[in-house]
C-alpha positions, 0 to 999 in steps of 0.5 A: 836451539829450536826443533826446526833448526834440528830438522834442518841439521838432520836434513843436511846430514842425510843429504851428505850421507847420500840419501835422496831428497825424496827420502829425506823429506819423507823421513822428516815430514817436510816438502821438497820446497822446504829442503830447497829453501835450506839447502842453498843457504847451507851451500852459500853460508855453511851451517850458520845459514840454517839459523833463523834470520831476523825478519826486520828490514835490513835498512830501517826507514827511520834510520838517520844518517850520521850527517842528520844526527850531527845536524840535530845535535848542533841545532839543539846545542845552539837552541839551548845556549843561554846567552842573555834574557831572550835565549832563556825563553827559547824552545829547544824541543823536537818541533823547533829542531825539525823546523830549524832543519827544514829552514836549512833545507834538509830533506827528508825531514826526520820525524819528531820521534826520531829527533827525540830519540837522538836527543835521548841517545846523546843525553841532551834531554831536559827533565820534564816540567810538571805542568798543570794537567789539562782536561780533555772532555768533549762534554765540556760546555765551554768555548773552543779556540779555533782561531786567534782572539776566539778564546783568551784566558786570564790568571793571577799567579802569586804571591812571589817574593824577590831576593831580600824583600818580604813584599808580595808580588803577583804575575798577571797573565793573559793568553790567547788559547789558540795562537798562544800569544801571551801578555804578562805583567808583574805587580805588588799586591794588585787591587781591582783597579790594577787588574782592570788596567792590566786587562785593558792593556792586554786587549789593546795589545792582542785585540778583543776576544769573543770569550774571556775564560777566567777562574773564580778568584774574587777579582773576577767573580766577586759580587761585593756586598750583595749576591747577584751583583755584577762587579766592575770586571764583569761590567767592563767585559760587557761594555766592550762586548766580551763574553766572560766564561767562568770555569768550574770552581776548583778545576784550574785544568779547564784553563789549561793553556794559561796554567801550563804557560804559568808553569813553563815561564816561572820555571825559567824566570824564577831560576835566576836571581831576581833583585827588583821588579824592574829586572823582572819586567825586563825579563817579561818583555824578553819572554813575550817577544820570544814567545810571539816571534820565535816559538813555533807551534805544531798545531799552527802548521809550525808557525809562530804567533806573529806569522799567524796574526800577520793576516788576522784582523779583529776588534781592537780596543782603542789606545785612548780607552779610559772607560774602566776608570769611570763608573761602569753601567751594566751593558747588554750582553751575556756572562757564562758560568760553567758549574759542576753539579754537586751533591746538593743538586744545586749550583751557585751563580754570583752567590745565588743557589740554583737547583738544576736537578738530580739527573745532572749530578756530577756533570758540568752545566752551562749557566748563561746570564742575559743582562738585557732580560735578566734571565738565567738559562741553564744548559746541559749538553747543549739543551736548555734544562732550566730558565728563571728570572735573575734580577741583577742587583744595582742594575 
């Protein structure tokens, strides 16, 4: 017991023995207010009234009613019910459940953390997916996505194998980094022609972005036989007015939006028996439909990509576009390379090494190639730190 509790007991014993309140307070070195706090509690609750009371509120603002808890559980059970290909790709987390409750008219809506707590208590949580970690750094010199078609990301995933086959297949994945609209195709060992056709179809479906951020795979950044040459992928982007942004080499986290999507959809798609490419493509069509029309996103005010794009107008690549199947000139535009300055104090741009100085060692710089003037400008923290002539091979 606490010493305070002992004092309260002694005070009541002295009072029961007939001593005056003034004398009791003098002996215990306490004030009269203290005595008249605990004496009424003794009168009302007996000796147990002398114990410390919890200072927690008697009713918690976050406490959910039994009706609300049942509604959360029912919503979760409905969302995770696996009936057909489309249900396989539905989300069933706290944001989706909260939106479901809002549509049903429940008020006040429970907080996301309260919903998660109910799911944990009722053992309705799923093992967390280990997705590609994303980098969060205000110094990163790459583009930011603040609206649809501002920044798209593109990736190649594979090889993957189907049951009973040794053929190598790849997922070609394209995604809007803001509204999360995906476009995915499945191909057997794609070459550059397949990749170009895929990107054209993605642009026809989503529209043309301002920036397309990609990694440094040979399909995208390869120079062919000569350094300082622009391959057909880069030339195609320049032709349609899209600025390519190549992320730092060996750092896929900067393409975190598409990388996380890759981990999420593969965990669901590859968990089933896949016997042929036609089955995979049917699954991918269901996946894209669900992601576009049903997935809600907290950062979009709990809207779907379809709702966000309903009033959005942007540049669209016409359906009969075929220029990628012809020889491609080098159009006027920009190509950007985000590079980390390594121990040599140099960065590599399309096979050409460029010295940027020791003071930038360990930091990311942005190198932008201007095709009209054939000048490469290197920026560090938004400031131009180097400019040099960069003759483009084959121009």
